[in-house]
C-alpha positions, 0 to 999 in steps of 0.5 A: 599369442595367436589363436593357433596357440590358443587352440593348441592349449584347448586340445591339451585341455581336452586330450582325454576326449578325442572328439572335441580335440578333433573338432578344435583341430578342424577349427584351427584349420578354418580360422588360420592365424588370427593375430591382430594383423587379421583385421587388415585382411581382405574383406569377404564377398557376398557378391556371388549370393543374390539372396539378401532377405532376412527371414525371421527365425530362419536365415540371413541371406545365404546363411541359415540357422542349423547350417553346418560349419563346413557349408558356411565356410564354403560360402563365406571363406576364411574367417577374419576373427574367431573364438573357441570354447568348449562346444561353442564357436564364434566366427566373424567376417569383416566387410570394409574394415575401417582404417582405425582397425575396427570391424567396420561392417561385419557378419558374425555366426555363432555355432554349437557342437552336436551331441556326438561332438562331430559337427557344429551347427549355426545357432545365431547370426548377427550382422550390421550389413544394410543389404540384408532386409526383412520382407517388410523392408526392416534393415540397418538404419530402420527406426524403432517406431518402424520396427515396433510397427511390424513387430508389435510384440517386441520387447526390450532386453538388457544383456550385459552389454559392453556398449551402454549406448546400445539397446536390444529389442527382441521378438522372441516368438519370431526369432529376431532381435534388433540392436538400437543405437542412442538415436533409436536406429537399428545398428544390428540384426540378430537371428535366433531360434524362435522362442529362445530369447537373446540374453548373453554376450559373445567374446567380441561384445555382441549378442551370443547364443542363449543356451544350447539344445 
């Protein structure tokens, strides 16, 4: 069953409330047909965006916390994968997906709907793209020792991970978390609101927004 069908079922579930339904119809328009074949779609390109800085608690490259869904879509184009639940969206863009059908390099953006149900805003950003670096040069592949040097208040959290080989270390106050592989090398960067710890899982097995505002 494609995501189009899934979205239609969500609309029927929320027919008593017009605003959520309109939001879901808009989601379907952006995602398109997200069947398994979507994994073979052409990768998105950030070539036009020179910004590659990770700013803790603010942005990863051109994508910013608090940014509207329409603005993100204008930058990144059609999504490769998406999931919708009541008031929450998860979109993924793949870069150089592997021949085995895995996501390869990717950028995930998590959205929450505002109170009036009209708009969705970026809540968290999650990526394994090595081009994105902090001002201190921390990026994918950085060691845990290097990360703790620049983030001395970082602490280990233990979300219900689908991959037991991944550990998550969160600098809650600065709004950035790092996924570490079994060799204690950074394999993912998660940007979130400062002061709000990352604790939950999204449908794809990565970290997702830990609550709403």
